[in-house]
FILO-906794 format. One record per residue (C-alpha): x, y, z. Coordinates in steps of 0.25 Angstrom, whole numbers, plus 2048, in hexadecimal, padded with zeros to 3 digits. Example, Ala and Ser with C-alpha at 12.3 -4.5 7.8 and 13.67 -1.06 7.14 Angstrom:
! residues 2
+-----+-----+-----+
:   x :   y :   z :
+-----+-----+-----+
: 831 : 7EE : 81F :
: 837 : 7FC : 81D :
+-----+-----+-----+
***
This chain:
! residues 478
+-----+-----+-----+
:   x :   y :   z :
+-----+-----+-----+
: C3B : 399 : F43 :
: C48 : 393 : F48 :
: C56 : 396 : F46 :
: C5B : 389 : F46 :
: C5E : 380 : F3A :
: C52 : 37B : F38 :
: C46 : 382 : F31 :
: C39 : 382 : F35 :
: C31 : 377 : F2F :
: C26 : 37E : F2A :
: C2E : 386 : F23 :
: C37 : 37D : F1D :
: C29 : 378 : F16 :
: C26 : 385 : F12 :
: C34 : 385 : F09 :
: C33 : 377 : F05 :
: C26 : 37B : F00 :
: C29 : 388 : EF7 :
: C37 : 381 : EF3 :
: C2D : 375 : EED :
: C24 : 381 : EE7 :
: C33 : 388 : EE0 :
: C37 : 37A : EDD :
: C2B : 378 : ED3 :
: C2C : 386 : ECE :
: C3B : 385 : ECB :
: C39 : 378 : EC5 :
: C2D : 37B : EBC :
: C36 : 387 : EB5 :
: C3F : 37E : EAE :
: C39 : 36F : EAE :
: C32 : 373 : EA0 :
: C3D : 376 : E99 :
: C41 : 368 : E97 :
: C33 : 364 : E93 :
: C31 : 36F : E89 :
: C32 : 366 : E7C :
: C28 : 35D : E81 :
: C1E : 368 : E86 :
: C1F : 36F : E79 :
: C1C : 363 : E71 :
: C10 : 35F : E7C :
: C0A : 36D : E78 :
: C0C : 370 : E6B :
: C18 : 37B : E6E :
: C26 : 37A : E69 :
: C2E : 376 : E74 :
: C36 : 385 : E73 :
: C28 : 38D : E78 :
: C29 : 384 : E85 :
: C32 : 38D : E8A :
: C26 : 396 : E8B :
: C21 : 38C : E96 :
: C2E : 38E : E9F :
: C2D : 39F : E9D :
: C1F : 39F : EA1 :
: C21 : 399 : EAD :
: C2F : 3A1 : EB1 :
: C2A : 3AE : EAB :
: C1E : 3AD : EB4 :
: C28 : 3A8 : EC0 :
: C2F : 3B4 : EBF :
: C25 : 3BD : EBF :
: C1D : 3BA : EC8 :
: C25 : 3B6 : ED3 :
: C28 : 3C5 : ED8 :
: C19 : 3C7 : ED9 :
: C1A : 3BC : EE3 :
: C1F : 3C4 : EF0 :
: C13 : 3CF : EEE :
: C0B : 3C2 : EEE :
: C0D : 3BD : EFA :
: C0C : 3CA : F01 :
: C00 : 3CC : EFB :
: BF8 : 3BF : EFB :
: BFF : 3B7 : F05 :
: C0B : 3AE : F03 :
: C02 : 3A0 : F06 :
: BF7 : 3A3 : EFC :
: C01 : 3A8 : EF2 :
: C0A : 39D : EF3 :
: BFF : 394 : EF3 :
: BF9 : 39B : EE8 :
: C06 : 397 : EE1 :
: C06 : 389 : EE1 :
: BF9 : 389 : EDF :
: BFC : 38F : ED1 :
: C08 : 389 : ECD :
: C02 : 37B : ED0 :
: BF7 : 37E : EC8 :
: BFE : 383 : EBD :
: C07 : 378 : EBD :
: BFC : 36F : EBB :
: BF7 : 379 : EAF :
: C06 : 377 : EA8 :
: C04 : 367 : EAB :
: BF6 : 367 : EA3 :
: BF9 : 372 : E97 :
: BF3 : 36F : E8B :
: BF9 : 37B : E82 :
: C06 : 382 : E83 :
: BFF : 38F : E88 :
: BF9 : 388 : E93 :
: C05 : 383 : E99 :
: C0C : 391 : E97 :
: C00 : 397 : E9E :
: C01 : 38B : EAA :
: C11 : 38F : EAB :
: C0F : 39D : EAD :
: C05 : 399 : EB7 :
: C0E : 390 : EBD :
: C1A : 39C : EBF :
: C10 : 3A5 : EC6 :
: C0D : 399 : ECF :
: C1B : 399 : ED1 :
: C1F : 3A6 : ED2 :
: C17 : 3A7 : EDE :
: C1A : 39A : EE6 :
: C28 : 39A : EE8 :
: C2B : 3A9 : EEC :
: C20 : 3A9 : EF4 :
: C21 : 39C : EFC :
: C30 : 39F : EFD :
: C2E : 3AE : F03 :
: C23 : 3A5 : F0F :
: C30 : 39C : F10 :
: C39 : 3A9 : F10 :
: C2F : 3B1 : F19 :
: C30 : 3A5 : F25 :
: C40 : 3A3 : F24 :
: C48 : 3AA : F30 :
: C56 : 3AD : F2A :
: C5E : 3A4 : F32 :
: C54 : 398 : F29 :
: C56 : 39F : F1B :
: C61 : 397 : F17 :
: C59 : 38A : F1A :
: C4D : 38D : F13 :
: C52 : 391 : F09 :
: C58 : 385 : F05 :
: C4B : 37F : F04 :
: C46 : 389 : EFA :
: C51 : 389 : EF1 :
: C52 : 37B : EED :
: C47 : 37C : EE2 :
: C4F : 385 : ED9 :
: C5B : 37C : EDC :
: C55 : 370 : ED6 :
: C4A : 374 : ECE :
: C53 : 378 : EC1 :
: C5C : 36C : EC3 :
: C4E : 362 : EC4 :
: C47 : 369 : EBA :
: C4F : 362 : EAD :
: C4F : 355 : EB1 :
: C41 : 356 : EB8 :
: C3D : 35D : EAC :
: C40 : 352 : EA1 :
: C3D : 344 : EAA :
: C2E : 34B : EAB :
: C2E : 34E : E9D :
: C35 : 341 : E97 :
: C2D : 336 : EA2 :
: C20 : 33E : EA3 :
: C1A : 34C : E9D :
: C1E : 35A : E9C :
: C12 : 35D : EA4 :
: C16 : 356 : EB0 :
: C20 : 361 : EAF :
: C15 : 368 : EB6 :
: C0B : 35F : EBB :
: C16 : 35B : EC5 :
: C15 : 368 : ECC :
: C06 : 364 : ED1 :
: C07 : 35C : EDB :
: C12 : 364 : EE2 :
: C0A : 370 : EE1 :
: BFE : 369 : EE6 :
: C06 : 364 : EF3 :
: C0E : 372 : EF3 :
: C01 : 37A : EF5 :
: BFD : 370 : F00 :
: C08 : 371 : F07 :
: C09 : 382 : F07 :
: BFB : 383 : F0B :
: C00 : 37B : F18 :
: C0E : 383 : F1A :
: C0C : 391 : F14 :
: C06 : 39C : F1B :
: C03 : 3A9 : F1B :
: BF9 : 3B4 : F16 :
: BF6 : 3C1 : F10 :
: C00 : 3CA : F13 :
: BFB : 3D7 : F17 :
: C01 : 3E5 : F12 :
: C05 : 3E0 : F03 :
: C0A : 3EC : EFA :
: C03 : 3EE : EEE :
: C07 : 3E6 : EE0 :
: C12 : 3ED : EDA :
: C0E : 3ED : ECD :
: C18 : 3F4 : EC4 :
: C21 : 3EA : ECC :
: C1B : 3DD : EC8 :
: C1A : 3E4 : EB8 :
: C29 : 3E6 : EB7 :
: C2F : 3DD : EBF :
: C24 : 3D0 : EB9 :
: C28 : 3D6 : EAB :
: C38 : 3D6 : EAE :
: C37 : 3C8 : EB4 :
: C2F : 3C3 : EA8 :
: C38 : 3CA : E9F :
: C43 : 3C3 : EA5 :
: C3F : 3B8 : EA6 :
: C3A : 3B4 : E98 :
: C48 : 3BA : E93 :
: C50 : 3B0 : E9B :
: C45 : 3A5 : E95 :
: C46 : 3A9 : E86 :
: C55 : 3A9 : E8A :
: C56 : 39A : E8F :
: C4D : 395 : E81 :
: C56 : 38E : E77 :
: C58 : 399 : E69 :
: C50 : 3A4 : E73 :
: C4C : 3B2 : E6E :
: C59 : 3BA : E72 :
: C51 : 3C7 : E6D :
: C45 : 3C3 : E76 :
: C4F : 3C1 : E81 :
: C54 : 3CE : E7F :
: C47 : 3D5 : E7F :
: C43 : 3CD : E8B :
: C50 : 3D0 : E94 :
: C50 : 3E1 : E91 :
: C41 : 3DF : E94 :
: C44 : 3D8 : EA1 :
: C4F : 3E1 : EA6 :
: C46 : 3ED : EA3 :
: C3A : 3E9 : EAA :
: C43 : 3E4 : EB7 :
: C4B : 3F0 : EB7 :
: C3E : 3F9 : EB6 :
: C38 : 3F0 : EC1 :
: C46 : 3F1 : ECB :
: C43 : 3FF : ECB :
: C34 : 3FF : ECC :
: C35 : 3F6 : ED8 :
: C41 : 3FF : EDE :
: C38 : 409 : EE0 :
: C2A : 404 : EE3 :
: C23 : 404 : EEF :
: C1F : 3F6 : EEF :
: C29 : 3EF : EE5 :
: C24 : 3E2 : EE0 :
: C32 : 3DC : EE3 :
: C3B : 3E5 : EED :
: C46 : 3E6 : EE7 :
: C4C : 3ED : EF3 :
: C4E : 3E0 : EFA :
: C5C : 3DE : EF2 :
: C62 : 3E8 : EFA :
: C64 : 3DC : F02 :
: C72 : 3D8 : F00 :
: C71 : 3C9 : F01 :
: C61 : 3C9 : EFA :
: C68 : 3D1 : EEE :
: C74 : 3C7 : EEC :
: C6A : 3BB : EED :
: C63 : 3C2 : EE1 :
: C6E : 3C5 : ED9 :
: C79 : 3BC : EDB :
: C6F : 3B1 : EDE :
: C67 : 3B4 : ED3 :
: C74 : 3B2 : ECA :
: C76 : 3A5 : ED1 :
: C69 : 3A0 : ED0 :
: C69 : 3A3 : EC1 :
: C74 : 39C : EBC :
: C73 : 38F : EC5 :
: C66 : 38E : EBF :
: C6C : 38C : EB3 :
: C76 : 380 : EB5 :
: C6C : 376 : EB4 :
: C67 : 37A : EA7 :
: C74 : 37C : EA2 :
: C77 : 36F : EA8 :
: C6D : 368 : EA1 :
: C6F : 36E : E94 :
: C7C : 36A : E93 :
: C79 : 35D : E97 :
: C71 : 35A : E8C :
: C75 : 365 : E81 :
: C81 : 363 : E81 :
: C86 : 355 : E88 :
: C78 : 34E : E80 :
: C74 : 348 : E8D :
: C66 : 343 : E90 :
: C5C : 34F : E99 :
: C5B : 342 : EA5 :
: C6A : 342 : EA6 :
: C6E : 351 : EA4 :
: C62 : 353 : EAE :
: C66 : 349 : EB8 :
: C77 : 34F : EB8 :
: C6E : 35E : EB9 :
: C68 : 358 : EC6 :
: C75 : 356 : ECE :
: C74 : 367 : ECF :
: C6B : 362 : ED9 :
: C71 : 358 : EE0 :
: C7A : 365 : EE3 :
: C6D : 36D : EE8 :
: C6A : 361 : EF2 :
: C77 : 35D : EF5 :
: C7B : 36B : EFA :
: C6E : 370 : F01 :
: C70 : 36A : F0E :
: C7E : 372 : F0F :
: C7A : 37F : F0A :
: C74 : 385 : F16 :
: C81 : 381 : F21 :
: C8A : 387 : F14 :
: C83 : 395 : F14 :
: C81 : 395 : F23 :
: C92 : 38F : F24 :
: C98 : 39C : F19 :
: C8D : 3A6 : F18 :
: C86 : 3A9 : F0A :
: C90 : 3AF : F03 :
: C9B : 3A3 : F02 :
: C91 : 39A : F00 :
: C8A : 3A1 : EF4 :
: C98 : 3A2 : EEF :
: C9C : 396 : EEE :
: C8E : 391 : EEA :
: C8E : 39A : EDE :
: C9D : 398 : EDB :
: C9A : 389 : EDB :
: C90 : 389 : ED3 :
: C95 : 391 : EC7 :
: CA3 : 389 : EC9 :
: C99 : 37E : EC7 :
: C92 : 383 : EB9 :
: CA1 : 385 : EB2 :
: CA2 : 377 : EB6 :
: C96 : 371 : EB0 :
: C9B : 37A : EA5 :
: CA7 : 370 : EA2 :
: C9D : 364 : EA1 :
: C9F : 35B : E96 :
: C97 : 351 : E91 :
: CA2 : 348 : E96 :
: CA4 : 34D : EA4 :
: CA1 : 343 : EAE :
: C93 : 344 : EB3 :
: C99 : 342 : EC2 :
: C9F : 34E : EBF :
: C92 : 356 : EB8 :
: C8A : 352 : EC6 :
: C94 : 358 : ECF :
: C94 : 365 : EC9 :
: C85 : 364 : EC8 :
: C86 : 362 : ED7 :
: C8F : 36D : EDA :
: C87 : 377 : ED1 :
: C7B : 371 : EDC :
: C83 : 374 : EE5 :
: C84 : 383 : EE1 :
: C77 : 385 : EDD :
: C72 : 382 : EEB :
: C7B : 388 : EF3 :
: C7A : 395 : EEB :
: C69 : 397 : EEA :
: C67 : 393 : EF9 :
: C71 : 39F : EFB :
: C6D : 3A8 : EF3 :
: C5D : 3A6 : EF6 :
: C60 : 3A4 : F06 :
: C68 : 3B2 : F06 :
: C5E : 3BA : EFC :
: C57 : 3BB : F0B :
: C61 : 3BB : F13 :
: C61 : 3CA : F18 :
: C53 : 3CE : F11 :
: C4A : 3D6 : F1B :
: C3D : 3CE : F1D :
: C35 : 3D8 : F19 :
: C3C : 3D7 : F0A :
: C3B : 3C9 : F0B :
: C2F : 3C7 : F00 :
: C35 : 3D2 : EF8 :
: C40 : 3CA : EF9 :
: C3B : 3BC : EF6 :
: C35 : 3C1 : EE9 :
: C41 : 3C7 : EE3 :
: C4B : 3BB : EE7 :
: C3F : 3B1 : EDF :
: C3E : 3BB : ED5 :
: C4C : 3BB : ED1 :
: C4F : 3AD : ED6 :
: C45 : 3A9 : ECA :
: C4A : 3B1 : EBF :
: C57 : 3AD : EC3 :
: C53 : 39E : EC1 :
: C4B : 3A0 : EB5 :
: C58 : 3A9 : EAE :
: C61 : 39D : EB1 :
: C5E : 394 : EA6 :
: C5C : 39F : E9C :
: C6C : 3A4 : EA1 :
: C70 : 395 : E9E :
: C6A : 395 : E92 :
: C70 : 3A2 : E8D :
: C7E : 39E : E94 :
: C7D : 393 : E89 :
: C7A : 39B : E7D :
: C86 : 3A4 : E82 :
: C8E : 399 : E85 :
: C8E : 393 : E75 :
: C95 : 3A0 : E6F :
: C9C : 3A3 : E7C :
: CA2 : 394 : E7B :
: CA6 : 395 : E6A :
: CAD : 3A2 : E70 :
: CB6 : 399 : E77 :
: CB9 : 38D : E6F :
: CB8 : 38C : E62 :
: CB2 : 37C : E64 :
: CA8 : 381 : E6E :
: C9D : 374 : E71 :
: C91 : 377 : E76 :
: C95 : 372 : E85 :
: C9F : 37F : E84 :
: C92 : 388 : E83 :
: C8E : 381 : E8F :
: C9B : 383 : E97 :
: C9A : 392 : E94 :
: C8B : 393 : E97 :
: C8F : 38C : EA6 :
: C99 : 395 : EA6 :
: C91 : 3A1 : EA5 :
: C88 : 39D : EAE :
: C94 : 39B : EB9 :
: C97 : 3AA : EB5 :
: C89 : 3AD : EB9 :
: C8A : 3A7 : EC8 :
: C98 : 3AC : ECB :
: C91 : 3BA : ECA :
: C88 : 3B4 : ED6 :
: C96 : 3B0 : EDD :
: C9A : 3BF : EDC :
: C8E : 3C4 : EE1 :
: C8F : 3BA : EEC :
: C9E : 3BD : EF0 :
: C98 : 3CC : EF4 :
: C8E : 3C7 : EFE :
: C92 : 3CB : F0D :
: C98 : 3BE : F13 :
: C8F : 3C0 : F1E :
: C81 : 3C0 : F14 :
: C77 : 3B9 : F18 :
: C7B : 3B6 : F27 :
: C6E : 3B6 : F2B :
: C69 : 3AB : F23 :
: C77 : 3A3 : F24 :
: C77 : 3A5 : F33 :
: C88 : 3A7 : F31 :
: C8C : 3B1 : F3A :
: C93 : 3BF : F34 :
: C9E : 3C0 : F30 :
: CA3 : 3CB : F39 :
: C9B : 3C0 : F47 :
: CA7 : 3B6 : F41 :
: CB2 : 3BF : F40 :
: CB0 : 3C2 : F50 :
: CAB : 3B8 : F55 :
+-----+-----+-----+
***
């Protein structure tokens, strides 16, 4: 492949295809929330029970993503990717025509299974064909769905539910899935790999159990009036299972997920610092929506329209992201992006119903800028120094960490709001509901600043093979 700025056309098309699949997967994780009351009435269950529809999807995604790497090695990327799109599309149709609540939950599990294979395997296809010098541009194509989906989901869900039917939340995936399958049939190469290792059954059991418990804990905590005792028990089980899984994976000859990839400094930083960043920024659209509707009393359409300005910032900075990383390097750009994102969270905590809409929109745009640059930077640097023979394991681990981080974003925001109420009362005798959100945004900003501190520890030349920057030593002696 050429080392010029242009990306091979076929590779770009494959990357865009995987990105579109990623968008469908991410959108379906959150879009159902706004339709919970109508789904409950249609299927004869309480609206609170509809949270199981969300949890079933997210838990299945988190549990099965670690298996995606082994499946791609055992059966080949092409058949697994095609099967994943077909399963996701068929399950979406099943969700749309479900006549009972049990049918809907079962179809959501199948949908999660398809999504768990679809995106990681598709991304592995792209990364395995990408040279280090082109990784920045290719990654920028793969990242945009994670930026857009959480922002547009509340508004899209509200519009579809209000003016059509909750069934359209799933039905829109059908034509998109059919088109994606046809394009994938023509674009994706690769058959069954030779010499696939045996399946690590203990690793599967421990890892999947730990991820399932962690994801369901997050879902319980995100619910209004969630059972704290149940969350504590599930959280403890998740910690024990994941600790046992880590111990096993480090000792197994053919582990399900190779944790030794964390020895690569840039990959380890992307997993640790990047997870904190992903988790925090995923919470911002949710917090803003709650603030606008529950505290300011704005309509879903008005609040959703303002949150869309986060998306404007995502798109506006996108053409400049690659030049910035190449000009300044990963460390200063990641520090600026994370610190900037934290600053916008603090600013959002100062909003009131009387704040000019122009100011709110500007802060939302700047928040989107920080999200876009930070996500692209972390996703790219994750694979900048990863050896080709460890790419499959690194991709699986990064996909798992990313999904878990995004899934924890909303629960973390819900916990921050709950914690904000007593903390605001301690700080002021006349604390209002808005003060609770100010504290919540402050807590989220503190989490992001932890990512900033980790980014500061990167070497100045970290990721130079990808950014094409000359090493510091070379510039100093030039």
